[in-house]
N, C-alpha and C positions, 0 to 999 in steps of 0.2 A: 350642418347636415347637407345643405345644398352643394358644398364643396365635395363631400363624399359621394353624393349622387352623380355629380359630374365625373368624379374620378372613376367610379364604377363603370360608367358608360364608356369613358375613354379607354380603360383597360380592356373592355369587352370588344373594342374595335379589332384588336389583334390578340385574340384569345390564346393562340398557340404561343406567341411570344411572351405574353403575360404569365401563362402557366409554366413555361420553361424557366422564366426568371424566378417565379415563386418556388419552383422545384429546386433550383440551384441554391436558393437561400435555405430551403428546408433541409437539403442534404448537408449544407454547411453547418446548420444548427444541430442536426442529429449527430454529425461527426464530432462537433465540439463537445456535446453532452456525453457522448460515449468515451471520448478521450479523457474528459474530466473524471468520469466514473472509473475508468481504467487506472489512471494515476492514483486516485484516492484509494481505490481498492488495493492496488499494489503496495502503497506505502502503509496503509492501515494493516494489511496482512503481514508485511515485513516487520512492522513494529510489534504487533501482538505476538507473532511467532518468535521473534528474538527475545522479547520479555519473558515469555513463558517457557522457553527452552534453554536459553543461554544466560541472560543476565538477571532475570527477576526484576522486581521493582526496587529492591534493595539487596545489597550483599554485605554481610558482616564478615570480615577477615581478620586474621592476625595482623598486627601492625607491620610485620616484616614479610608478609606473604606476597609472592610474585606469581600471578596467574599464568604468565607465559612459560614459567619453568616447570610447573606441575610437580614441584618438589613435595615429597611426603615426609621430609625430615621434621621431627617433632617441634623444633624451634620456630618453624614457619606455620604451624597448624594451631587450631583452636582446641583447647583441652576441655573435656566434658561438654561436647557440643550439644547433646540432648538437653542438658540443663540450660545452656545459653539459649537454645531455640525455644524452649518452653517459656522463658522469661520474655522473649521478644513477642511470641505469639499471644501472650497475655495482654498486650496493648490493644486498645479498642480498634484502632485503624488497620490492624494486621489481620489478613485472612488466613495465611498459613506461613509458618517458618519451619524450615527443615534443614538438618545438616547434610552436607554432601562432601564426598571425598573424591578428589581427582588425581589420577596417576596416568602416566604414559605406559603403553604396553604394545606387545606384538602378538597377533593371532596367527597360529599355524594350523592349517587344515588341508589335508589331501595334497601335501607338497607345495602348497601356496602359503605365502606369508604376507601380512598387511599390518601396517602400523595403525593403532587405534588409541582412543582416549578412554580410559576406564573411569566410570562414574559410580561411586557407591551411593546408594539411595535408601531412604527409609521406605519400604514397600507400601506402608499404610498411609503415606502422605498424599494429600489432594494435589500436591504439586506434580505428581506423576500422571495426571489425567491426560496430558497431550500425547503420551505414549500409548497409542491404540494397538491392542494385541490383534494381529492378523491370524496367527497360528499359535497353538499351545496356550500358555498361561503366564501371568506375571510371576516373577520370583517371590518367594516368601522370606520373611525375616530370618528364619532359622535354616534356610537352604545353604548348604556348604559346598555344593559343587554345581549349582545351577547358574546359568548366565542368560541374559536377554540381549539379542542382537537385532540390528535394523534389517529391514527387508532387502535393501540394495546390497548390503554386506553379505547376507545369506545367499543371494543370487550369485554374487561374484565368487564366493568360495564353495558354492554347491552344497550348502548346509540346510538341513531341515530340523524340525523339532525332534529331539531325541538323539541327534548326532553329537559326537564329541569333537572338541577342538582343544588345542594346546594354547594356553595364555601365558605370556611372559611379562613380568612387571618389574619396574625399578623400585626397590624397597627403600625404607627409611634410612638404612645404614649404608646406602650406596651400592649394595650388591644387586644381583638379579635373581629372581625366583621364578619358577615355572611350574604350572599345574594344569591338569586336564579338567575341563568343565563340560557339562552337558547342556545343550541348548534347550532351555525350558520353554522359550517363546520367541516369536519373531514379531517385532513391533514396527509401526510406521507413524511418523508425525506429518507425513505429506511433504517432507522437505528432504530430498535425496542427499543434498550436500551435508546435512547433519546426520542422517540415518546411517550413512555408509562409514562413519568414523567414530561413533559412540557406542560402547557396550555397557550394559548395566549389570551391577552386582548388588546383592544386599549389602547395606552399609557395614554390618558386623563382619561379613566375609571379606569385604574390600579392606577393612581395617586390619584384619588378621593377616591377610594375604600380602599386603604391602608393608606390614610391620608398623603401621601408624597407631595401632592399639586404640585407645579411647580418644582419638583426635579426628578432626575433620578439616577440610580445606577452607570451608566457608559455611555460613548460614544463608540459605536461599530464602528470600522473603517475598511474598506476594501480598499486596495491599488491597483493601476494598476499593480504594480510589487512588490511582497512581499519582495524582496531583498532590497527595499528602506526603509524598516521599521525603521532602525536605523537613517537614515537621516531625515525622517519625524518626528520621535520622538523628535529629537533635535530642530525641528522648532516649536514645540508646547510649549507655555509657561507653565512651571511646578511649579510655585510658590505655587499654591494651589492644584495642581493635581499630581497624580502619573501616568506616561505614561509607559505602559508595551508593549513590542514587542511580536510578535508571538513566538519567540524563548524562551523568558522568561516565557511566559504563557504555553508553551508546552515542557518544559525541559524533561519530561519523554518520550514523544513521539519522540523527537529528539534523545534521548539516545537509545530508542528501535530501531529506524531507523538505527543508526550507528551499533548497535549490530547485527541487522539482516543481514547487509552486511558481517560482519565477520562470522556469522553463515552460510550464503550462501556459502562463500568461503570454509568452512570446508566440507559442503555437496558436493560441486563440486569436491573436491579432493577425497572424498570417492568414489563417483560414477565413476569418471575417473579412480581411482585405480583399481576398480573391472573390468571395461570394458577393460582397457589396459592389464590386466592380461590375458584376452582371446587372445589378439593379440600376446603377448609374448609366450604363450603356443603354439599357432599355428606355430610361427617361430621356437620354440625349437623342435617341432615335425618334422618340415621340415628339421632342421639341422641333427637330428638323422637319418631320412629316407634317406638323401642325403649325408651320410658320404663318401661313395665311390666316388660320383661325386665331392665332395669338395676336396678329396684327389687327384683325377685326375687333377682337375683345378690347384691345388697347384703344382703338379708335372710338369705340362707343363709351369709353370712360372707365373701364376696369383698371384699377391701380396696380402698380407693381407688386405690392404686398399681397394683393388678392390673387394674382397669377402665381406667386410663390406658394400661397396657401393651397391652390388647386393642385400643383404638382407635388407638394408635400403630402396632400391627402392621397394621391395615387401611390406615393412611396409607402405611406402608412398602411394602405390596404395590402400592397404586395408584401410588406414586412409582416403584417399581422397574419396573413394566410400562410406564408412560408415558414415563419418562426413557430407558429402554432403546430403545423404539421410536423416540422422537424423536431420540435420539442417532444411531441407524442412518440415519434419514432425512436428518438434517443432514449426516452424514458423506458419504453418497452424493451429496447435492446439491453439497457443497463439492468433491468429487472431479470431478463432472461439469463444473461451471462453472470449475473450475481448469484444465480442458483446453480447453473451447470459449470461455470468457470471456463477459463481458457487455459489449455494445457501447454506449458512451456518446457517441462522436464527439468533436469538439473541445470541450474544457471551457473553453477560453479562458484558461488559466493562463499565467503568465509563465515565462521560462526559469529563474527562481529556484525554481520548484516545478512540475516537469513531470509530467503524467499521460498515460499511454497512452490511445489511443482505446478500447481494449478492456481491461477490468479482469478479472484472473484471480483467483479466490478462492484463499486459501491458509490452511489450518488446520493448526496444529501439534498433535501428540499432547498436549502439556502443556496447551494451551488447552482442548482437548476434555475432558480429564480434569477440569480445574478447573471447567468449566461443569457437568459431570455431578454432581460432588460438591457444588457450590454449590446447584444445583437441588434435590438430594436433601435436603441439610441444611435449607434454607429451608422446604421442604415439611413436614418433620418438626417443625420449630420452630412453624410456623403451625398445625399440627394439635394442638398442645398445648392450645389454647383449647377446642375442643369436647371433647377428652379430659378436661380438668379439669372442665368443666361436667358431664359425665356422672359423674365420680367424686365430685362434691359433692352429688349428689342424695340426699335422705333417703329411706330405704326406704318409710316410711309415706306420705310425700307423693307419692313416685313411683307407688306402687300406687294411691293415691287419685285422682291426676290422670289416670291411664291408664284408669280405669273409664268 
């Protein structure tokens, strides 16, 4: 306690410098915490968005199905998909299993044309929850001329609820069919890159329109716990199917997630290095200004390790004050932007890695504690240099140089 009392008095000699040093450490800690929250929020959002919109936790497909071709030829599709989905949904770990049919198409409206991906869905499935209706209503199972389009697509084509559009589709026999549809609703998922290219039809209508009949491209599966994906995949008979887990379907996203952790570590070290330099400079200036004092303390019998302890106590007080203030600021910023988000707009990513237009920060207690401990430890370690410099001063030389 005596060391800390001395440290408090020594820091009080130059309050402005001590406050500025602590403020630099506080700003560095707050920035570290906010960056960690941003990266975690970004990757968490991307993973959840991609899983619920694109890949699911599991996908069950025909053994020969190629998702890149979007073929609706019968030999590449699952027959009796509702029955297959019901069998999968009966498993305890499965939250929802629903058939989906994908086909490529072209929308024409008001002399404008745009390529889209047609997705036939079961309107009653919980898997449709991410498609939030902004205007109009969701399509119904027996709707034969209704279509659901994304908000960005509606804006680009100047379409509203009740307007008509012409949809062209590649059919199962290799021909092209075209039909007029009425916009029943305009949806948003908060992901412009996805919303501007996906249109939804009732599954029955999509099957009839494309000629797929009672077939589906895949069974989209969401689990109660995504970590059970491997276990559930083994429980699904795979003689005529290929069963893909979310890790297999999102290998790029998993890789980017792992890389972001390494990238975040590098950023943390850079920011900590800059902020810790301020603390070290403060202590070095203190050493040079107190040369005579250090010489007197050494002359009256204070040992080197005691001088080191005195300077480390000063560094500890600076670190404690700066990191505590910075941690509180970073936590508040993370909570605030975790609610209101940071708007980035369309990031132009593919469906393999979806990012919402607005990123919400997300900071875990574990990450916050790790950052605080790391900042404190690195500050103390860096402070050893000026502390050892002070402890190695010879009393006579220190008194002589201070005159």
